[in-house]
PDB file with one MODEL, atoms N, CA, C and O in Angstrom:
MODEL        1
ATOM      1  N   MET A   1      31.623 -17.702  -4.849  1.00  0.00           N
ATOM      2  CA  MET A   1      30.636 -17.970  -3.832  1.00  0.00           C
ATOM      3  C   MET A   1      30.054 -16.663  -3.274  1.00  0.00           C
ATOM      4  O   MET A   1      28.852 -16.554  -3.031  1.00  0.00           O
ATOM      5  N   LYS A   2      30.935 -15.680  -3.081  1.00  0.00           N
ATOM      6  CA  LYS A   2      30.477 -14.383  -2.572  1.00  0.00           C
ATOM      7  C   LYS A   2      29.498 -13.734  -3.554  1.00  0.00           C
ATOM      8  O   LYS A   2      28.502 -13.138  -3.144  1.00  0.00           O
ATOM      9  N   THR A   3      29.787 -13.855  -4.847  1.00  0.00           N
ATOM     10  CA  THR A   3      28.909 -13.297  -5.869  1.00  0.00           C
ATOM     11  C   THR A   3      27.539 -13.967  -5.836  1.00  0.00           C
ATOM     12  O   THR A   3      26.513 -13.300  -5.969  1.00  0.00           O
ATOM     13  N   ASN A   4      27.528 -15.286  -5.658  1.00  0.00           N
ATOM     14  CA  ASN A   4      26.259 -16.007  -5.572  1.00  0.00           C
ATOM     15  C   ASN A   4      25.453 -15.543  -4.362  1.00  0.00           C
ATOM     16  O   ASN A   4      24.235 -15.390  -4.448  1.00  0.00           O
ATOM     17  N   PHE A   5      26.123 -15.322  -3.245  1.00  0.00           N
ATOM     18  CA  PHE A   5      25.445 -14.858  -2.043  1.00  0.00           C
ATOM     19  C   PHE A   5      24.831 -13.481  -2.271  1.00  0.00           C
ATOM     20  O   PHE A   5      23.686 -13.239  -1.890  1.00  0.00           O
ATOM     21  N   ILE A   6      25.583 -12.585  -2.887  1.00  0.00           N
ATOM     22  CA  ILE A   6      25.096 -11.237  -3.160  1.00  0.00           C
ATOM     23  C   ILE A   6      23.896 -11.292  -4.111  1.00  0.00           C
ATOM     24  O   ILE A   6      22.887 -10.625  -3.883  1.00  0.00           O
ATOM     25  N   ASN A   7      24.014 -12.085  -5.172  1.00  0.00           N
ATOM     26  CA  ASN A   7      22.899 -12.205  -6.126  1.00  0.00           C
ATOM     27  C   ASN A   7      21.655 -12.783  -5.461  1.00  0.00           C
ATOM     28  O   ASN A   7      20.542 -12.321  -5.716  1.00  0.00           O
ATOM     29  N   THR A   8      21.835 -13.779  -4.619  1.00  0.00           N
ATOM     30  CA  THR A   8      20.710 -14.389  -3.912  1.00  0.00           C
ATOM     31  C   THR A   8      20.088 -13.385  -2.955  1.00  0.00           C
ATOM     32  O   THR A   8      18.864 -13.296  -2.854  1.00  0.00           O
ATOM     33  N   SER A   9      20.915 -12.637  -2.261  1.00  0.00           N
ATOM     34  CA  SER A   9      20.422 -11.625  -1.329  1.00  0.00           C
ATOM     35  C   SER A   9      19.612 -10.561  -2.060  1.00  0.00           C
ATOM     36  O   SER A   9      18.571 -10.125  -1.568  1.00  0.00           O
ATOM     37  N   LEU A  10      20.077 -10.147  -3.214  1.00  0.00           N
ATOM     38  CA  LEU A  10      19.356  -9.146  -4.009  1.00  0.00           C
ATOM     39  C   LEU A  10      18.018  -9.693  -4.503  1.00  0.00           C
ATOM     40  O   LEU A  10      17.023  -8.969  -4.526  1.00  0.00           O
ATOM     41  N   LYS A  11      17.990 -10.960  -4.894  1.00  0.00           N
ATOM     42  CA  LYS A  11      16.741 -11.578  -5.354  1.00  0.00           C
ATOM     43  C   LYS A  11      15.736 -11.673  -4.209  1.00  0.00           C
ATOM     44  O   LYS A  11      14.542 -11.448  -4.405  1.00  0.00           O
ATOM     45  N   VAL A  12      16.220 -12.004  -3.020  1.00  0.00           N
ATOM     46  CA  VAL A  12      15.337 -12.082  -1.856  1.00  0.00           C
ATOM     47  C   VAL A  12      14.754 -10.709  -1.563  1.00  0.00           C
ATOM     48  O   VAL A  12      13.555 -10.583  -1.311  1.00  0.00           O
ATOM     49  N   ARG A  13      15.580  -9.696  -1.595  1.00  0.00           N
ATOM     50  CA  ARG A  13      15.094  -8.329  -1.354  1.00  0.00           C
ATOM     51  C   ARG A  13      14.087  -7.902  -2.413  1.00  0.00           C
ATOM     52  O   ARG A  13      13.063  -7.299  -2.090  1.00  0.00           O
ATOM     53  N   ALA A  14      14.368  -8.207  -3.667  1.00  0.00           N
ATOM     54  CA  ALA A  14      13.450  -7.842  -4.751  1.00  0.00           C
ATOM     55  C   ALA A  14      12.112  -8.560  -4.582  1.00  0.00           C
ATOM     56  O   ALA A  14      11.054  -7.967  -4.797  1.00  0.00           O
ATOM     57  N   ASN A  15      12.160  -9.831  -4.199  1.00  0.00           N
ATOM     58  CA  ASN A  15      10.924 -10.578  -3.968  1.00  0.00           C
ATOM     59  C   ASN A  15      10.141  -9.996  -2.800  1.00  0.00           C
ATOM     60  O   ASN A  15       8.912  -9.937  -2.838  1.00  0.00           O
ATOM     61  N   HIS A  16      10.840  -9.573  -1.780  1.00  0.00           N
ATOM     62  CA  HIS A  16      10.181  -8.966  -0.622  1.00  0.00           C
ATOM     63  C   HIS A  16       9.507  -7.653  -1.019  1.00  0.00           C
ATOM     64  O   HIS A  16       8.387  -7.375  -0.592  1.00  0.00           O
ATOM     65  N   ILE A  17      10.179  -6.859  -1.825  1.00  0.00           N
ATOM     66  CA  ILE A  17       9.599  -5.604  -2.308  1.00  0.00           C
ATOM     67  C   ILE A  17       8.362  -5.886  -3.155  1.00  0.00           C
ATOM     68  O   ILE A  17       7.352  -5.194  -3.028  1.00  0.00           O
ATOM     69  N   ALA A  18       8.436  -6.893  -4.013  1.00  0.00           N
ATOM     70  CA  ALA A  18       7.277  -7.257  -4.833  1.00  0.00           C
ATOM     71  C   ALA A  18       6.110  -7.672  -3.945  1.00  0.00           C
ATOM     72  O   ALA A  18       4.967  -7.294  -4.204  1.00  0.00           O
ATOM     73  N   PHE A  19       6.389  -8.444  -2.907  1.00  0.00           N
ATOM     74  CA  PHE A  19       5.357  -8.873  -1.964  1.00  0.00           C
ATOM     75  C   PHE A  19       4.721  -7.669  -1.267  1.00  0.00           C
ATOM     76  O   PHE A  19       3.498  -7.591  -1.153  1.00  0.00           O
ATOM     77  N   LEU A  20       5.539  -6.744  -0.807  1.00  0.00           N
ATOM     78  CA  LEU A  20       5.031  -5.544  -0.142  1.00  0.00           C
ATOM     79  C   LEU A  20       4.192  -4.694  -1.089  1.00  0.00           C
ATOM     80  O   LEU A  20       3.155  -4.161  -0.693  1.00  0.00           O
ATOM     81  N   CYS A  21       4.630  -4.566  -2.323  1.00  0.00           N
ATOM     82  CA  CYS A  21       3.862  -3.786  -3.307  1.00  0.00           C
ATOM     83  C   CYS A  21       2.509  -4.428  -3.581  1.00  0.00           C
ATOM     84  O   CYS A  21       1.502  -3.732  -3.710  1.00  0.00           O
ATOM     85  N   GLU A  22       2.486  -5.738  -3.670  1.00  0.00           N
ATOM     86  CA  GLU A  22       1.219  -6.436  -3.899  1.00  0.00           C
ATOM     87  C   GLU A  22       0.271  -6.217  -2.725  1.00  0.00           C
ATOM     88  O   GLU A  22      -0.917  -5.963  -2.925  1.00  0.00           O
ATOM     89  N   ASN A  23       0.784  -6.313  -1.510  1.00  0.00           N
ATOM     90  CA  ASN A  23      -0.048  -6.079  -0.334  1.00  0.00           C
ATOM     91  C   ASN A  23      -0.509  -4.627  -0.259  1.00  0.00           C
ATOM     92  O   ASN A  23      -1.646  -4.351   0.123  1.00  0.00           O
ATOM     93  N   LEU A  24       0.366  -3.713  -0.618  1.00  0.00           N
ATOM     94  CA  LEU A  24       0.004  -2.300  -0.625  1.00  0.00           C
ATOM     95  C   LEU A  24      -1.122  -2.040  -1.617  1.00  0.00           C
ATOM     96  O   LEU A  24      -2.065  -1.307  -1.317  1.00  0.00           O
ATOM     97  N   ASP A  25      -1.022  -2.637  -2.791  1.00  0.00           N
ATOM     98  CA  ASP A  25      -2.063  -2.473  -3.806  1.00  0.00           C
ATOM     99  C   ASP A  25      -3.405  -2.987  -3.287  1.00  0.00           C
ATOM    100  O   ASP A  25      -4.430  -2.327  -3.453  1.00  0.00           O
ATOM    101  N   LYS A  26      -3.399  -4.159  -2.661  1.00  0.00           N
ATOM    102  CA  LYS A  26      -4.635  -4.718  -2.107  1.00  0.00           C
ATOM    103  C   LYS A  26      -5.201  -3.822  -1.012  1.00  0.00           C
ATOM    104  O   LYS A  26      -6.411  -3.605  -0.947  1.00  0.00           O
ATOM    105  N   THR A  27      -4.340  -3.310  -0.164  1.00  0.00           N
ATOM    106  CA  THR A  27      -4.785  -2.444   0.934  1.00  0.00           C
ATOM    107  C   THR A  27      -5.375  -1.145   0.401  1.00  0.00           C
ATOM    108  O   THR A  27      -6.405  -0.685   0.892  1.00  0.00           O
ATOM    109  N   ILE A  28      -4.740  -0.560  -0.584  1.00  0.00           N
ATOM    110  CA  ILE A  28      -5.247   0.682  -1.159  1.00  0.00           C
ATOM    111  C   ILE A  28      -6.622   0.460  -1.777  1.00  0.00           C
ATOM    112  O   ILE A  28      -7.520   1.286  -1.612  1.00  0.00           O
ATOM    113  N   LYS A  29      -6.785  -0.646  -2.483  1.00  0.00           N
ATOM    114  CA  LYS A  29      -8.091  -0.952  -3.077  1.00  0.00           C
ATOM    115  C   LYS A  29      -9.147  -1.151  -1.996  1.00  0.00           C
ATOM    116  O   LYS A  29     -10.285  -0.708  -2.151  1.00  0.00           O
ATOM    117  N   GLU A  30      -8.781  -1.807  -0.916  1.00  0.00           N
ATOM    118  CA  GLU A  30      -9.721  -2.036   0.180  1.00  0.00           C
ATOM    119  C   GLU A  30     -10.113  -0.725   0.859  1.00  0.00           C
ATOM    120  O   GLU A  30     -11.285  -0.508   1.168  1.00  0.00           O
ATOM    121  N   VAL A  31      -9.138   0.143   1.090  1.00  0.00           N
ATOM    122  CA  VAL A  31      -9.419   1.444   1.702  1.00  0.00           C
ATOM    123  C   VAL A  31     -10.327   2.259   0.786  1.00  0.00           C
ATOM    124  O   VAL A  31     -11.286   2.876   1.247  1.00  0.00           O
ATOM    125  N   LYS A  32     -10.025   2.260  -0.504  1.00  0.00           N
ATOM    126  CA  LYS A  32     -10.855   2.997  -1.458  1.00  0.00           C
ATOM    127  C   LYS A  32     -12.291   2.480  -1.428  1.00  0.00           C
ATOM    128  O   LYS A  32     -13.240   3.264  -1.418  1.00  0.00           O
ATOM    129  N   HIS A  33     -12.442   1.175  -1.413  1.00  0.00           N
ATOM    130  CA  HIS A  33     -13.786   0.580  -1.359  1.00  0.00           C
ATOM    131  C   HIS A  33     -14.528   1.021  -0.094  1.00  0.00           C
ATOM    132  O   HIS A  33     -15.692   1.416  -0.157  1.00  0.00           O
ATOM    133  N   GLU A  34     -13.855   0.951   1.040  1.00  0.00           N
ATOM    134  CA  GLU A  34     -14.494   1.335   2.304  1.00  0.00           C
ATOM    135  C   GLU A  34     -14.850   2.812   2.325  1.00  0.00           C
ATOM    136  O   GLU A  34     -15.907   3.193   2.828  1.00  0.00           O
ATOM    137  N   LEU A  35     -13.973   3.644   1.780  1.00  0.00           N
ATOM    138  CA  LEU A  35     -14.269   5.073   1.716  1.00  0.00           C
ATOM    139  C   LEU A  35     -15.516   5.335   0.871  1.00  0.00           C
ATOM    140  O   LEU A  35     -16.365   6.149   1.234  1.00  0.00           O
ATOM    141  N   LEU A  36     -15.612   4.642  -0.244  1.00  0.00           N
ATOM    142  CA  LEU A  36     -16.774   4.835  -1.101  1.00  0.00           C
ATOM    143  C   LEU A  36     -18.057   4.340  -0.445  1.00  0.00           C
ATOM    144  O   LEU A  36     -19.144   4.831  -0.750  1.00  0.00           O
ATOM    145  N   GLN A  37     -17.934   3.373   0.451  1.00  0.00           N
ATOM    146  CA  GLN A  37     -19.108   2.864   1.161  1.00  0.00           C
ATOM    147  C   GLN A  37     -19.643   3.881   2.171  1.00  0.00           C
ATOM    148  O   GLN A  37     -20.855   4.001   2.350  1.00  0.00           O
ATOM    149  N   ILE A  38     -18.740   4.615   2.832  1.00  0.00           N
ATOM    150  CA  ILE A  38     -19.197   5.571   3.847  1.00  0.00           C
ATOM    151  C   ILE A  38     -19.502   6.951   3.273  1.00  0.00           C
ATOM    152  O   ILE A  38     -20.183   7.754   3.912  1.00  0.00           O
ATOM    153  N   ALA A  39     -19.003   7.228   2.076  1.00  0.00           N
ATOM    154  CA  ALA A  39     -19.159   8.560   1.486  1.00  0.00           C
ATOM    155  C   ALA A  39     -20.602   9.068   1.444  1.00  0.00           C
ATOM    156  O   ALA A  39     -20.841  10.215   1.823  1.00  0.00           O
ATOM    157  N   PRO A  40     -21.567   8.268   1.003  1.00  0.00           N
ATOM    158  CA  PRO A  40     -22.932   8.800   0.899  1.00  0.00           C
ATOM    159  C   PRO A  40     -23.564   9.143   2.250  1.00  0.00           C
ATOM    160  O   PRO A  40     -24.419  10.026   2.329  1.00  0.00           O
ATOM    161  N   ASN A  41     -23.150   8.455   3.300  1.00  0.00           N
ATOM    162  CA  ASN A  41     -23.807   8.618   4.594  1.00  0.00           C
ATOM    163  C   ASN A  41     -23.018   9.435   5.606  1.00  0.00           C
ATOM    164  O   ASN A  41     -23.585   9.932   6.579  1.00  0.00           O
ATOM    165  N   ASP A  42     -21.713   9.578   5.383  1.00  0.00           N
ATOM    166  CA  ASP A  42     -20.888  10.299   6.353  1.00  0.00           C
ATOM    167  C   ASP A  42     -19.791  11.057   5.608  1.00  0.00           C
ATOM    168  O   ASP A  42     -18.636  10.634   5.570  1.00  0.00           O
ATOM    169  N   LYS A  43     -20.176  12.173   5.026  1.00  0.00           N
ATOM    170  CA  LYS A  43     -19.240  12.971   4.221  1.00  0.00           C
ATOM    171  C   LYS A  43     -18.032  13.433   5.031  1.00  0.00           C
ATOM    172  O   LYS A  43     -16.911  13.467   4.522  1.00  0.00           O
ATOM    173  N   GLU A  44     -18.264  13.784   6.286  1.00  0.00           N
ATOM    174  CA  GLU A  44     -17.170  14.277   7.127  1.00  0.00           C
ATOM    175  C   GLU A  44     -16.107  13.196   7.337  1.00  0.00           C
ATOM    176  O   GLU A  44     -14.912  13.457   7.195  1.00  0.00           O
ATOM    177  N   ALA A  45     -16.545  11.996   7.671  1.00  0.00           N
ATOM    178  CA  ALA A  45     -15.597  10.894   7.862  1.00  0.00           C
ATOM    179  C   ALA A  45     -14.909  10.559   6.548  1.00  0.00           C
ATOM    180  O   ALA A  45     -13.707  10.296   6.513  1.00  0.00           O
ATOM    181  N   TYR A  46     -15.676  10.571   5.476  1.00  0.00           N
ATOM    182  CA  TYR A  46     -15.107  10.295   4.158  1.00  0.00           C
ATOM    183  C   TYR A  46     -13.978  11.266   3.841  1.00  0.00           C
ATOM    184  O   TYR A  46     -12.885  10.851   3.455  1.00  0.00           O
ATOM    185  N   ILE A  47     -14.243  12.557   4.006  1.00  0.00           N
ATOM    186  CA  ILE A  47     -13.240  13.578   3.691  1.00  0.00           C
ATOM    187  C   ILE A  47     -12.032  13.455   4.615  1.00  0.00           C
ATOM    188  O   ILE A  47     -10.890  13.551   4.166  1.00  0.00           O
ATOM    189  N   THR A  48     -12.285  13.243   5.906  1.00  0.00           N
ATOM    190  CA  THR A  48     -11.188  13.111   6.870  1.00  0.00           C
ATOM    191  C   THR A  48     -10.254  11.967   6.497  1.00  0.00           C
ATOM    192  O   THR A  48      -9.037  12.143   6.433  1.00  0.00           O
ATOM    193  N   TYR A  49     -10.834  10.789   6.251  1.00  0.00           N
ATOM    194  CA  TYR A  49      -9.986   9.630   5.961  1.00  0.00           C
ATOM    195  C   TYR A  49      -9.410   9.659   4.556  1.00  0.00           C
ATOM    196  O   TYR A  49      -8.313   9.149   4.327  1.00  0.00           O
ATOM    197  N   LYS A  50     -10.126  10.242   3.625  1.00  0.00           N
ATOM    198  CA  LYS A  50      -9.584  10.396   2.270  1.00  0.00           C
ATOM    199  C   LYS A  50      -8.334  11.265   2.334  1.00  0.00           C
ATOM    200  O   LYS A  50      -7.321  10.953   1.707  1.00  0.00           O
ATOM    201  N   ASN A  51      -8.408  12.355   3.094  1.00  0.00           N
ATOM    202  CA  ASN A  51      -7.246  13.236   3.240  1.00  0.00           C
ATOM    203  C   ASN A  51      -6.095  12.533   3.936  1.00  0.00           C
ATOM    204  O   ASN A  51      -4.935  12.732   3.573  1.00  0.00           O
ATOM    205  N   LYS A  52      -6.401  11.714   4.932  1.00  0.00           N
ATOM    206  CA  LYS A  52      -5.333  10.962   5.602  1.00  0.00           C
ATOM    207  C   LYS A  52      -4.648   9.990   4.642  1.00  0.00           C
ATOM    208  O   LYS A  52      -3.429   9.824   4.678  1.00  0.00           O
ATOM    209  N   VAL A  53      -5.435   9.360   3.795  1.00  0.00           N
ATOM    210  CA  VAL A  53      -4.854   8.442   2.809  1.00  0.00           C
ATOM    211  C   VAL A  53      -3.948   9.208   1.843  1.00  0.00           C
ATOM    212  O   VAL A  53      -2.828   8.780   1.568  1.00  0.00           O
ATOM    213  N   TYR A  54      -4.436  10.341   1.330  1.00  0.00           N
ATOM    214  CA  TYR A  54      -3.617  11.147   0.428  1.00  0.00           C
ATOM    215  C   TYR A  54      -2.328  11.611   1.106  1.00  0.00           C
ATOM    216  O   TYR A  54      -1.259  11.589   0.495  1.00  0.00           O
ATOM    217  N   ASP A  55      -2.429  12.026   2.357  1.00  0.00           N
ATOM    218  CA  ASP A  55      -1.231  12.455   3.090  1.00  0.00           C
ATOM    219  C   ASP A  55      -0.220  11.327   3.212  1.00  0.00           C
ATOM    220  O   ASP A  55       0.978  11.530   3.019  1.00  0.00           O
ATOM    221  N   ARG A  56      -0.713  10.134   3.534  1.00  0.00           N
ATOM    222  CA  ARG A  56       0.182   8.974   3.671  1.00  0.00           C
ATOM    223  C   ARG A  56       0.859   8.628   2.357  1.00  0.00           C
ATOM    224  O   ARG A  56       2.041   8.287   2.325  1.00  0.00           O
ATOM    225  N   LEU A  57       0.100   8.718   1.275  1.00  0.00           N
ATOM    226  CA  LEU A  57       0.664   8.367  -0.037  1.00  0.00           C
ATOM    227  C   LEU A  57       1.651   9.407  -0.529  1.00  0.00           C
ATOM    228  O   LEU A  57       2.517   9.090  -1.345  1.00  0.00           O
ATOM    229  N   ASN A  58       1.546  10.635  -0.059  1.00  0.00           N
ATOM    230  CA  ASN A  58       2.461  11.698  -0.484  1.00  0.00           C
ATOM    231  C   ASN A  58       3.766  11.719   0.299  1.00  0.00           C
ATOM    232  O   ASN A  58       4.674  12.481  -0.034  1.00  0.00           O
ATOM    233  N   VAL A  59       3.868  10.906   1.319  1.00  0.00           N
ATOM    234  CA  VAL A  59       5.078  10.905   2.150  1.00  0.00           C
ATOM    235  C   VAL A  59       6.225  10.254   1.420  1.00  0.00           C
ATOM    236  O   VAL A  59       7.328  10.161   1.961  1.00  0.00           O
TER     237      VAL A  59
ENDMDL
END
């Protein structure tokens, strides 16, 4: 029974990680899209937020 609990707990954690990764992927794509939208008209904001995104991803 203890083994079943441990296996179930690990599966729940793995599913949670998969869910977080999927959301992260969607968020990154959305941020990239928004950055590309502002790039032609506001280079300063584009560079500032692009650098913030890179900094966050390097942590």
